[in-house]
C-alpha positions in Angstrom: -2.8 -16.2 -6.7 -4.4 -15.1 -10.1 -7.9 -16.5 -9.2 -8.0 -14.4 -6.0 -6.7 -11.4 -7.7 -9.5 -11.7 -10.2 -12.1 -12.1 -7.5 -10.9 -8.9 -5.9 -11.0 -7.2 -9.1 -14.7 -8.1 -9.6 -15.4 -7.3 -5.8 -13.7 -3.9 -6.2 -15.7 -3.1 -9.3 -19.0 -4.4 -7.9 -18.8 -2.7 -4.5 -18.4 0.8 -6.0 -22.1 0.7 -7.3 -23.6 -0.5 -4.0 -26.5 1.6 -2.7 -25.4 3.8 0.3 -27.2 1.5 2.7 -25.6 -1.6 1.5 -22.0 0.1 1.4 -22.6 1.3 5.0 -23.5 -2.3 6.1 -20.4 -3.8 4.3 -18.1 -0.9 5.9 -19.5 -1.6 9.4 -19.1 -5.4 8.9 -15.5 -5.0 7.8 -14.9 -2.5 10.6 -16.1 -5.0 13.2 -13.8 -7.7 11.8 -10.9 -5.4 11.7 -11.5 -4.3 15.4 -11.9 -7.9 16.6 -8.7 -9.0 14.8 -6.7 -6.1 16.2 -7.8 -6.6 19.7 -7.4 -10.4 19.8 -4.2 -10.7 17.7 -2.0 -7.3 18.2 -0.7 -6.7 21.6 -0.4 -3.0 20.9 -4.1 -2.5 20.3 -5.3 -4.8 23.1 -3.2 -2.6 25.5 -4.6 0.5 24.2 -8.2 -0.6 24.2 -7.8 -2.0 27.8 -6.4 1.3 29.1 -9.6 3.2 27.7 -11.8 0.2 28.8 -13.0 -0.4 25.3 -14.0 -3.8 24.0 -14.4 -5.0 20.4 -18.3 -5.2 20.8 -18.3 -1.3 21.7 -17.4 -0.6 18.1 -20.5 -1.5 16.0 -20.8 1.4 13.5 -18.9 4.2 11.8 -20.0 6.7 14.5 -18.3 4.5 17.1 -14.9 5.3 15.6 -14.7 8.3 17.5 -14.4 6.1 20.8 -11.1 4.6 19.6 -7.8 6.0 21.0 -5.2 7.6 18.6 -2.2 5.4 17.9 1.0 7.2 16.6 3.5 6.1 14.0 6.2 5.9 16.7 4.2 3.6 18.7 3.8 1.3 15.9 7.4 1.5 14.9 8.7 0.9 18.5 6.4 -2.1 18.8 7.7 -4.0 15.9 7.8 -6.9 15.9 6.5 -8.1 19.3 3.7 -5.7 20.0 2.7 -4.2 16.6 2.6 -7.3 14.5 -0.3 -9.7 14.6 0.1 -13.1 16.1 0.6 -15.8 13.8 1.8 -13.7 11.0 5.1 -15.2 9.5 7.2 -12.3 8.5 9.7 -14.6 6.5 6.8 -15.2 4.1 5.9 -11.6 3.9 7.0 -8.9 1.7 8.8 -6.2 3.5 8.2 -2.5 2.3 8.7 0.7 3.9 6.9 4.1 4.3 8.6 6.9 2.4 9.8 8.7 5.7 8.3 12.1 4.6 6.9 12.4 8.1 10.2 12.4 9.8 11.2 8.7 9.6 10.3 5.5 7.7 8.7 2.5 9.1 8.6 -1.1 7.9 5.3 -2.4 6.3 4.6 -6.1 5.9 2.4 -7.6 3.2 1.1 -11.2 3.5 0.2 -13.1 0.2 -3.4 -12.5 0.6 -3.2 -8.9 1.1 -0.7 -8.6 -1.8 -3.3 -10.3 -4.0 -5.7 -7.5 -2.9 -3.2 -4.9 -3.7 -2.5 -6.2 -7.1 -6.2 -5.9 -7.8 -6.4 -2.4 -6.4 -3.1 -1.0 -7.8 -3.0 -2.7 -11.2 -6.8 -2.5 -11.9 -9.3 -0.8 -9.7 -7.4 2.6 -9.2 -6.2 2.8 -12.8 -9.6 2.1 -14.4 -11.3 4.7 -12.2 -9.3 7.3 -14.1 -9.4 5.7 -17.5 -6.1 3.8 -17.4 -6.0 0.4 -18.7 -4.1 -2.3 -16.7 -1.8 -2.9 -19.9 -1.0 0.8 -20.4 2.5 2.2 -19.4 2.9 3.6 -15.8 5.7 5.2 -14.1 5.9 5.0 -10.1 8.0 7.8 -8.4 9.3 6.5 -5.1 11.9 7.3 -2.6 14.9 5.1 -1.3 17.0 7.2 0.9 19.9 6.3 3.3 17.5 5.3 6.2 17.4 1.8 4.9 20.5 -0.2 3.7 20.7 -0.7 0.1 21.0 -4.4 0.4 17.7 -4.5 2.3 15.9 -2.4 -0.4 17.1 -4.7 -3.1 16.1 -7.9 -1.0 12.7 -6.4 -0.3 12.1 -5.3 -3.8 13.1 -8.7 -5.3 10.7 -10.3 -3.0 7.9 -7.9 -3.9 8.5 -8.6 -7.4 8.4 -12.4 -6.8 5.3 -12.2 -5.0 3.8 -10.0 -7.6 4.6 -12.7 -10.2 3.0 -15.3 -7.9 -0.1 -13.0 -7.5 -0.6 -12.3 -11.1 0.6 -15.7 -12.5 1.1 -15.9 -16.4 -0.5 -12.3 -16.8 2.7 -10.8 -15.3 4.6 -11.7 -18.5 2.1 -9.6 -20.4 2.5 -6.6 -18.1 6.2 -6.9 -17.8 7.7 -3.7 -18.9 4.4 -1.7 -18.7 5.5 -0.3 -15.3 8.7 1.3 -14.3 9.9 2.6 -10.9 12.1 5.7 -10.6 13.8 6.9 -7.4 13.5 10.5 -6.5 16.6 10.3 -4.3 18.6 10.5 -7.5 19.1 13.9 -9.5 15.5 15.2 -10.6 16.8 15.7 -14.1 17.9 12.2 -14.4 14.3 11.1 -13.1 12.6 13.4 -15.6 14.8 12.2 -18.5 13.9 8.5 -17.7 10.3 9.5 -17.4 10.3 11.2 -20.8 12.0 8.3 -22.5 9.6 5.9 -21.1 6.5 8.0 -22.1 4.1 6.7 -19.6 0.3 7.3 -19.8 0.1 7.6 -15.9 2.7 9.0 -13.4 2.3 7.9 -9.7 3.9 9.7 -6.7 3.3 11.8 -3.6 2.8 15.6 -4.4 6.3 16.4 -3.2 8.0 14.0 -5.5 5.9 15.2 -8.4 6.7 18.8 -7.6 10.4 17.9 -7.9 9.8 16.4 -11.3 7.7 19.4 -12.4 10.3 22.0 -11.3 12.9 20.1 -13.3 10.8 20.1 -16.4 10.0 23.9 -15.9 13.8 24.5 -15.6 14.4 22.6 -19.1 11.6 24.5 -20.7 13.4 27.8 -19.6 
Protein backbone atom coordinates (compact mmCIF):
# COMPACT_ATOMS: atom_id res chain seq x y z
CA UNK A 1 0.00 0.00 0.00
CA UNK A 2 1.32 3.42 -0.96
CA UNK A 3 1.09 4.97 2.51
CA UNK A 4 3.11 2.08 3.95
CA UNK A 5 5.71 2.36 1.19
CA UNK A 6 6.05 6.09 1.89
CA UNK A 7 6.45 5.41 5.61
CA UNK A 8 9.20 2.90 4.90
CA UNK A 9 10.93 5.45 2.63
CA UNK A 10 10.89 7.94 5.50
CA UNK A 11 12.04 5.35 8.02
CA UNK A 12 14.92 4.12 5.85
CA UNK A 13 16.08 7.69 5.23
CA UNK A 14 15.85 8.63 8.91
CA UNK A 15 17.57 5.58 10.35
CA UNK A 16 20.76 6.04 8.35
CA UNK A 17 21.51 9.18 10.37
CA UNK A 18 20.88 7.71 13.83
CA UNK A 19 23.73 8.00 16.34
CA UNK A 20 25.65 4.70 16.70
CA UNK A 21 24.15 4.00 20.14
CA UNK A 22 20.57 4.48 18.88
CA UNK A 23 21.26 2.43 15.77
CA UNK A 24 22.61 -0.40 17.92
CA UNK A 25 19.49 -0.31 20.11
CA UNK A 26 17.27 -0.45 17.05
CA UNK A 27 19.26 -3.35 15.59
CA UNK A 28 19.07 -5.32 18.82
CA UNK A 29 15.35 -4.63 19.23
CA UNK A 30 14.69 -5.98 15.74
CA UNK A 31 17.08 -8.87 16.28
CA UNK A 32 15.11 -9.99 19.34
CA UNK A 33 11.84 -9.68 17.40
CA UNK A 34 13.21 -11.82 14.53
CA UNK A 35 14.57 -14.47 16.88
CA UNK A 36 11.28 -14.69 18.78
CA UNK A 37 9.31 -14.92 15.56
CA UNK A 38 11.59 -17.61 14.11
CA UNK A 39 11.51 -19.73 17.25
CA UNK A 40 7.77 -19.52 17.77
CA UNK A 41 6.63 -19.78 14.16
CA UNK A 42 9.20 -21.63 12.03
CA UNK A 43 9.61 -25.33 12.94
CA UNK A 44 13.05 -25.59 11.34
CA UNK A 45 14.52 -22.92 13.59
CA UNK A 46 12.77 -24.17 16.72
CA UNK A 47 14.25 -27.64 16.16
CA UNK A 48 17.75 -26.23 15.65
CA UNK A 49 17.50 -23.98 18.71
CA UNK A 50 16.26 -26.85 20.86
CA UNK A 51 19.10 -29.14 19.73
CA UNK A 52 21.59 -26.52 20.95
CA UNK A 53 19.50 -25.70 24.04
CA UNK A 54 19.05 -22.09 22.96
CA UNK A 55 16.01 -20.01 23.92
CA UNK A 56 14.98 -16.68 22.35
CA UNK A 57 15.80 -14.87 25.58
CA UNK A 58 19.43 -16.00 25.21
CA UNK A 59 19.84 -13.73 22.18
CA UNK A 60 19.73 -10.18 23.45
CA UNK A 61 22.51 -8.34 21.63
CA UNK A 62 24.58 -8.47 18.45
CA UNK A 63 27.34 -10.22 20.39
CA UNK A 64 24.95 -13.12 21.04
CA UNK A 65 24.71 -13.91 17.32
CA UNK A 66 27.70 -16.22 17.68
CA UNK A 67 25.52 -18.53 19.79
CA UNK A 68 23.19 -19.28 16.88
CA UNK A 69 23.68 -22.52 14.94
CA UNK A 70 24.39 -22.38 11.23
CA UNK A 71 21.52 -23.05 8.84
CA UNK A 72 22.30 -24.22 5.34
CA UNK A 73 20.47 -23.36 2.14
CA UNK A 74 19.85 -27.08 1.64
CA UNK A 75 18.08 -27.34 5.00
CA UNK A 76 15.79 -24.46 4.13
CA UNK A 77 15.06 -25.80 0.64
CA UNK A 78 14.26 -29.30 1.92
CA UNK A 79 12.02 -27.86 4.66
CA UNK A 80 9.71 -25.95 2.30
CA UNK A 81 6.84 -25.60 3.01
CA UNK A 82 6.19 -27.51 6.24
CA UNK A 83 9.32 -26.68 8.23
CA UNK A 84 10.86 -23.59 6.63
CA UNK A 85 7.76 -21.42 6.17
CA UNK A 86 6.35 -19.49 9.12
CA UNK A 87 3.01 -20.67 10.45
CA UNK A 88 0.07 -18.53 9.39
CA UNK A 89 1.68 -17.32 6.17
CA UNK A 90 -0.69 -17.79 3.24
CA UNK A 91 1.56 -18.69 0.33
CA UNK A 92 -1.31 -18.17 -2.10
CA UNK A 93 -1.25 -14.48 -1.15
CA UNK A 94 2.52 -14.16 -1.53
CA UNK A 95 4.80 -13.44 -4.45
CA UNK A 96 6.95 -16.43 -5.27
CA UNK A 97 10.44 -15.50 -6.42
CA UNK A 98 13.62 -17.54 -6.63
CA UNK A 99 17.29 -17.25 -5.83
CA UNK A 100 19.57 -17.20 -8.85
CA UNK A 101 21.06 -20.65 -8.33
CA UNK A 102 24.66 -19.44 -8.59
CA UNK A 103 25.56 -21.47 -5.48
CA UNK A 104 24.45 -24.74 -7.03
CA UNK A 105 20.67 -24.65 -7.11
CA UNK A 106 17.81 -22.18 -6.99
CA UNK A 107 15.48 -21.90 -4.01
CA UNK A 108 11.97 -20.43 -3.86
CA UNK A 109 11.54 -17.23 -1.86
CA UNK A 110 8.16 -15.87 -0.76
CA UNK A 111 7.26 -12.21 -0.18
CA UNK A 112 4.15 -11.21 1.72
CA UNK A 113 2.49 -7.85 1.01
CA UNK A 114 4.02 -6.00 3.93
CA UNK A 115 7.55 -7.12 3.11
CA UNK A 116 7.03 -6.35 -0.56
CA UNK A 117 6.06 -2.80 0.44
CA UNK A 118 9.32 -2.58 2.37
CA UNK A 119 11.22 -3.90 -0.65
CA UNK A 120 9.63 -1.25 -2.85
CA UNK A 121 10.91 1.44 -0.50
CA UNK A 122 14.36 -0.14 -0.32
CA UNK A 123 14.74 -1.06 -4.00
CA UNK A 124 13.04 1.87 -5.68
CA UNK A 125 14.09 4.59 -3.24
CA UNK A 126 16.68 4.01 -0.51
CA UNK A 127 19.31 2.00 -2.41
CA UNK A 128 19.15 4.18 -5.50
CA UNK A 129 19.13 7.50 -3.66
CA UNK A 130 22.24 6.37 -1.78
CA UNK A 131 24.20 6.33 -5.04
CA UNK A 132 22.57 9.39 -6.57
CA UNK A 133 19.88 7.70 -8.70
CA UNK A 134 16.41 9.22 -8.52
CA UNK A 135 13.38 6.87 -8.37
CA UNK A 136 12.23 8.03 -11.82
CA UNK A 137 15.56 7.52 -13.62
CA UNK A 138 15.95 4.54 -15.93
CA UNK A 139 17.30 1.28 -14.49
CA UNK A 140 18.10 -2.07 -16.05
CA UNK A 141 18.04 -5.19 -13.87
CA UNK A 142 20.05 -8.16 -15.14
CA UNK A 143 18.61 -11.40 -13.79
CA UNK A 144 18.80 -15.11 -14.46
CA UNK A 145 16.00 -17.45 -15.43
CA UNK A 146 17.35 -20.87 -16.28
CA UNK A 147 15.91 -24.32 -16.87
CA UNK A 148 15.65 -25.15 -13.17
CA UNK A 149 12.28 -23.39 -13.02
CA UNK A 150 9.55 -24.08 -15.59
CA UNK A 151 8.87 -21.12 -17.83
CA UNK A 152 5.19 -21.06 -16.94
CA UNK A 153 6.09 -20.77 -13.24
CA UNK A 154 8.48 -17.92 -13.93
CA UNK A 155 5.86 -16.07 -15.94
CA UNK A 156 3.19 -16.63 -13.31
CA UNK A 157 5.50 -15.46 -10.52
CA UNK A 158 6.59 -12.45 -12.54
CA UNK A 159 3.01 -11.45 -13.29
CA UNK A 160 2.07 -11.74 -9.63
CA UNK A 161 5.15 -9.78 -8.56
CA UNK A 162 4.28 -6.98 -10.95
CA UNK A 163 0.65 -7.05 -9.80
CA UNK A 164 1.69 -6.71 -6.15
CA UNK A 165 4.19 -4.01 -7.10
CA UNK A 166 1.34 -2.03 -8.64
CA UNK A 167 -0.67 -2.59 -5.48
CA UNK A 168 2.25 -1.39 -3.34
CA UNK A 169 3.01 1.75 -5.31
CA UNK A 170 -0.56 2.59 -6.32
CA UNK A 171 -0.94 5.34 -8.91
CA UNK A 172 2.78 6.17 -8.77
CA UNK A 173 3.50 2.94 -10.65
CA UNK A 174 2.06 4.55 -13.79
CA UNK A 175 4.63 7.33 -13.54
CA UNK A 176 7.45 4.80 -13.11
CA UNK A 177 6.21 2.47 -15.85
CA UNK A 178 8.89 2.00 -18.47
CA UNK A 179 11.63 3.38 -16.19
CA UNK A 180 12.87 -0.09 -15.23
CA UNK A 181 13.52 -3.04 -17.50
CA UNK A 182 14.65 -6.58 -16.79
CA UNK A 183 16.93 -8.54 -19.09
CA UNK A 184 17.62 -12.25 -18.84
CA UNK A 185 21.30 -13.18 -18.79
CA UNK A 186 20.42 -16.75 -19.82
CA UNK A 187 20.07 -15.36 -23.36
CA UNK A 188 22.97 -14.53 -25.65
CA UNK A 189 25.18 -11.88 -24.00
CA UNK A 190 25.26 -9.80 -27.19
CA UNK A 191 21.45 -9.64 -27.24
CA UNK A 192 21.45 -8.55 -23.60
CA UNK A 193 24.05 -5.87 -24.33
CA UNK A 194 22.12 -4.57 -27.34
CA UNK A 195 18.96 -4.30 -25.24
CA UNK A 196 20.79 -2.41 -22.49
CA UNK A 197 22.40 0.03 -24.94
CA UNK A 198 19.08 0.68 -26.61
CA UNK A 199 17.37 1.43 -23.29
CA UNK A 200 20.34 3.57 -22.12
CA UNK A 201 19.76 3.32 -18.34
CA UNK A 202 21.41 5.46 -15.67
CA UNK A 203 21.92 2.34 -13.53
CA UNK A 204 22.51 -1.36 -14.23
CA UNK A 205 21.79 -3.83 -11.41
CA UNK A 206 23.09 -7.40 -11.41
CA UNK A 207 25.42 -9.84 -9.69
CA UNK A 208 29.14 -9.51 -10.51
CA UNK A 209 29.11 -12.64 -12.69
CA UNK A 210 26.21 -11.29 -14.79
CA UNK A 211 27.85 -7.89 -15.17
CA UNK A 212 31.09 -9.57 -16.22
CA UNK A 213 29.31 -11.39 -19.05
CA UNK A 214 27.94 -8.09 -20.34
CA UNK A 215 31.31 -6.36 -19.92
CA UNK A 216 33.08 -9.13 -21.87
CA UNK A 217 30.48 -8.84 -24.63
CA UNK A 218 31.03 -5.08 -24.78
CA UNK A 219 34.82 -5.55 -24.92
CA UNK A 220 34.42 -7.93 -27.87
CA UNK A 221 32.27 -5.38 -29.70
CA UNK A 222 34.90 -2.68 -29.17
CA UNK A 223 37.61 -5.00 -30.55
